[in-house]
C-alpha positions as CSV (number, residue, x, y, z in Angstrom):
1,M,-20.3,-41.8,57.4
2,K,-20.8,-40.3,54.3
3,P,-20.9,-41.6,50.8
4,L,-18.2,-43.0,49.5
5,S,-18.8,-40.9,46.2
6,Q,-18.3,-38.0,48.4
7,M,-15.2,-38.7,49.9
8,S,-11.2,-37.5,48.9
9,I,-8.7,-40.0,48.1
10,R,-7.3,-38.8,51.9
11,E,-10.0,-39.6,53.4
12,V,-10.5,-43.2,52.2
13,E,-7.1,-43.3,52.9
14,T,-7.4,-42.7,56.6
15,I,-10.1,-45.1,56.7
16,M,-8.1,-47.9,55.5
17,K,-6.0,-47.0,58.2
18,S,-8.7,-48.4,60.8
19,N,-9.7,-51.5,60.3
20,P,-12.5,-50.8,57.3
21,S,-15.6,-53.2,57.0
22,E,-15.5,-55.6,54.3
23,E,-18.5,-54.0,53.0
24,F,-16.5,-50.7,52.3
25,L,-13.5,-52.4,51.0
26,K,-16.0,-54.2,48.4
27,R,-17.5,-50.6,47.1
28,C,-13.5,-48.8,47.0
29,A,-12.5,-51.8,44.5
30,Q,-15.5,-51.1,42.3
31,D,-15.2,-46.9,42.3
32,P,-14.2,-45.3,39.1
33,R,-10.8,-43.5,40.9
34,Q,-8.0,-45.4,40.1
35,G,-6.5,-43.8,43.1
36,I,-9.2,-45.6,45.4
37,R,-8.7,-49.4,43.7
38,R,-4.7,-48.9,44.1
39,L,-5.8,-48.4,48.1
40,V,-7.8,-51.5,48.4
41,S,-5.0,-53.3,46.3
42,R,-2.5,-52.2,49.5
43,K,-4.7,-52.5,51.9
44,I,-5.1,-56.4,50.9
45,K,-1.6,-56.7,50.3
46,S,-0.8,-55.2,53.5
47,D,-3.0,-57.7,55.5
48,Q,-1.9,-60.8,53.7
49,T,1.7,-59.9,54.8
50,E,0.8,-59.2,58.8
51,K,-1.2,-62.4,58.5
52,A,1.7,-64.3,56.8
53,E,3.8,-62.4,59.3
54,K,2.0,-63.8,62.6
55,E,1.9,-67.2,61.3
56,R,5.5,-67.3,61.3
57,I,6.0,-65.8,64.4
58,E,3.2,-68.4,65.9
59,G,5.5,-71.2,63.8
60,L,8.5,-70.1,66.2
61,L,6.3,-70.6,69.6
62,R,5.7,-74.2,69.2
63,E,8.4,-75.4,71.5
64,E,6.9,-72.8,74.2
65,R,3.4,-73.5,73.4
66,E,3.6,-76.9,74.6
67,L,5.8,-76.2,77.5
68,W,3.7,-73.4,79.0
69,K,0.3,-76.5,78.3
70,N,2.6,-78.5,80.6
71,G,3.1,-75.6,83.1
72,F,6.6,-74.7,82.5
73,L,5.7,-70.7,82.8
74,H,8.6,-69.1,82.6
75,I,10.9,-70.2,79.2
76,A,14.4,-68.9,78.8
77,G,15.8,-69.0,75.7
78,I,19.6,-68.8,75.5
79,D,21.8,-68.5,72.4
80,E,25.2,-67.2,72.1
81,V,27.3,-64.7,69.7
82,G,31.3,-64.5,69.4
83,R,32.4,-68.2,68.8
84,G,34.6,-67.3,65.9
85,P,36.1,-64.1,66.4
86,L,39.6,-63.7,67.3
87,A,38.9,-61.2,69.8
88,G,36.4,-59.8,72.5
89,P,34.2,-62.2,74.8
90,V,31.9,-64.7,73.7
91,M,28.5,-63.4,74.8
92,A,25.0,-65.1,75.7
93,A,21.9,-64.0,76.5
94,A,18.6,-65.2,78.5
95,C,15.3,-63.9,77.3
96,V,11.8,-65.2,79.3
97,L,9.0,-63.7,77.0
98,P,5.5,-63.3,78.0
99,V,2.9,-65.3,76.6
100,H,1.7,-62.7,74.6
101,F,4.3,-60.1,72.9
102,D,4.2,-57.8,70.1
103,L,7.5,-58.3,68.0
104,P,6.7,-58.4,64.4
105,G,10.1,-59.2,62.2
106,L,11.5,-61.4,65.2
107,N,14.1,-64.0,64.0
108,D,17.4,-65.5,64.3
109,S,19.7,-62.3,64.5
110,K,21.8,-63.1,61.8
111,K,19.0,-63.1,59.3
112,L,18.1,-59.2,60.2
113,S,20.0,-56.0,59.3
114,E,21.7,-54.1,61.8
115,S,18.8,-51.7,62.1
116,K,16.6,-54.0,62.6
117,R,18.3,-55.5,65.0
118,E,18.5,-52.5,67.2
119,K,14.8,-51.9,66.9
120,L,14.2,-55.3,67.9
121,F,16.9,-55.2,71.0
122,E,14.6,-52.2,72.3
123,Q,11.6,-54.1,71.5
124,I,12.5,-57.5,73.7
125,S,14.2,-55.3,76.4
126,S,11.1,-53.5,77.3
127,Q,8.6,-56.5,76.6
128,A,10.4,-59.3,78.2
129,L,9.4,-60.9,81.7
130,G,13.3,-60.8,82.5
131,Y,16.4,-61.2,80.3
132,A,20.5,-60.7,81.3
133,I,23.7,-60.8,79.4
134,G,26.8,-63.3,80.4
135,S,30.0,-63.3,78.8
136,A,33.4,-65.1,78.9
137,E,36.7,-63.5,78.4
138,P,39.1,-64.0,75.8
139,A,41.9,-65.3,78.9
140,E,38.7,-67.6,79.9
141,I,38.3,-68.7,75.9
142,D,41.9,-69.5,75.8
143,L,41.8,-71.2,79.3
144,L,38.8,-73.3,78.6
145,N,38.2,-73.7,75.1
146,I,35.6,-71.7,73.3
147,L,33.1,-74.6,73.9
148,G,33.9,-74.4,77.6
149,A,33.9,-70.6,77.5
150,T,30.6,-70.4,75.4
151,K,28.7,-72.7,78.1
152,L,30.2,-70.6,81.0
153,A,28.4,-67.6,79.2
154,M,25.3,-69.3,79.2
155,K,25.5,-70.4,82.3
156,R,26.3,-66.8,83.5
157,A,23.4,-65.3,81.4
158,V,21.2,-67.6,83.3
159,E,22.1,-67.0,86.8
160,G,22.1,-63.2,85.9
161,L,18.1,-63.6,85.1
162,K,16.2,-61.8,87.9
163,I,13.3,-64.3,87.2
164,R,13.8,-67.8,88.1
165,P,13.2,-69.9,84.8
166,H,11.0,-73.0,85.0
167,F,12.6,-74.5,81.5
168,L,15.5,-73.3,79.4
169,L,15.5,-73.8,75.3
170,I,19.1,-73.8,74.7
171,D,20.2,-73.2,71.1
172,A,22.6,-76.7,70.0
173,L,23.9,-77.3,73.3
174,E,22.9,-78.5,76.7
175,L,24.1,-77.0,80.1
176,P,24.1,-80.1,82.6
177,L,25.3,-77.9,85.3
178,L,22.3,-76.2,85.8
179,K,19.8,-78.0,87.5
180,I,17.3,-77.0,85.8
181,P,15.1,-79.1,83.4
182,Q,16.1,-78.3,79.7
183,K,16.5,-78.9,75.9
184,G,19.4,-78.4,73.3
185,I,17.9,-77.6,69.7
186,V,19.6,-77.3,66.6
187,R,19.4,-74.1,64.6
188,G,16.9,-73.1,67.4
189,D,17.2,-69.0,66.7
190,S,15.4,-70.2,63.4
191,L,13.0,-72.4,65.7
192,S,12.3,-70.8,69.0
193,A,10.8,-67.1,69.4
194,S,12.4,-67.6,72.8
195,I,16.2,-68.4,71.5
196,A,15.6,-65.8,68.4
197,A,15.0,-63.0,71.2
198,A,18.3,-64.2,73.3
199,S,20.1,-64.0,70.0
200,I,19.2,-60.4,68.9
201,L,20.1,-59.0,72.5
202,A,23.2,-61.3,72.6
203,K,24.4,-59.9,69.4
204,V,23.2,-56.2,69.7
205,T,25.3,-56.4,73.3
206,R,28.7,-57.6,71.7
207,D,28.7,-55.4,68.8
208,R,27.8,-52.3,71.3
209,L,31.2,-53.8,73.1
210,M,33.2,-54.2,70.1
211,T,32.3,-50.5,69.1
212,E,33.6,-49.4,72.0
213,L,36.5,-51.3,72.2
214,D,37.5,-50.3,69.1
215,R,38.3,-46.5,70.4
216,I,40.6,-48.3,72.8
217,Y,42.5,-50.5,70.1
218,P,42.1,-48.8,67.0
219,H,44.3,-50.7,64.8
220,Y,42.5,-53.6,64.1
221,G,39.0,-52.3,62.7
222,F,36.5,-53.7,65.5
223,A,34.0,-51.2,65.2
224,Q,33.6,-52.9,61.7
225,N,34.6,-56.2,62.0
226,K,33.4,-57.1,65.8
227,G,36.6,-59.1,66.0
228,Y,36.5,-61.8,63.2
229,G,39.4,-62.6,60.8
230,T,38.6,-60.1,57.9
231,Q,41.6,-59.4,55.8
232,K,42.1,-55.7,57.5
233,H,42.1,-57.7,61.1
234,L,44.9,-60.0,60.0
235,E,47.0,-57.0,58.4
236,A,47.1,-55.3,61.1
237,L,48.2,-57.9,63.3
238,E,51.0,-58.6,61.0
239,A,51.7,-54.9,61.5
240,Y,51.2,-54.3,65.4
241,G,50.6,-57.8,66.8
242,S,48.0,-59.1,69.2
243,C,46.4,-56.7,71.4
244,P,44.9,-57.8,75.5
245,I,41.5,-58.4,73.9
246,H,42.8,-61.4,71.4
247,R,42.3,-64.9,71.8
248,Q,45.7,-65.8,72.1
249,T,44.8,-69.5,71.3
250,F,43.3,-68.9,68.0
251,S,45.5,-70.0,65.1
252,P,45.9,-66.2,63.4
253,V,46.9,-64.7,66.5
254,E,48.7,-67.2,68.3
255,Q,51.0,-67.5,64.9
256,R,51.8,-63.4,65.5
257,R,53.8,-61.4,68.0
258,S,51.9,-59.9,70.7
259,I,52.0,-55.8,71.9
260,S,52.0,-54.5,75.1
């Protein structure tokens, strides 16, 4: 490597991207050129951000690491989305992550932007040992109530896994009908990496479905509201009544006439 004094700022920037030594960073920090010193500051900040993110992800793995240590190799995180909307299915995902994965930004789906969720969806689906989606349709929600339908969707997601889980980590609920060791964790999508991954898979899958259903039932704005009771959605219910994917037992729908 040639002396730092003979390097251009562009050359130094290239080295900064390849894990430079502490000695090199020290020399750069003392360089008279402001551009070089700025690169050092940027590198230090980037490294600190990366370290903090790794520590955050490690914190999300406390439950999984304890279970792995006790011999439960395949741990399925389970979460649902769509309990509150007036239309569309409630959807759940089950996701089995490997012991080693690279998912920077992994978090509860509600805390992520749409673009970040979409990116993580692709990363999770490619890195997971296995995942599956389960759903309960509006008619099943009307028949069972939303809690019963949520558990049904979760059960279907677990049963759809091609890899048999040894343990289930479930957001807030338990599934006694599944004879698999399990634990319900309140706010699990913020406390467990496996549940957070499942929350993203479920959210992105359901959002995509509601966007498709918007083309079939264009009056209600499903592509934007995903079935939730926004003002536009409620106004459309007043004007057109409900459609076949509405939950007929939910009060705002029940109060309005149906259309064929």
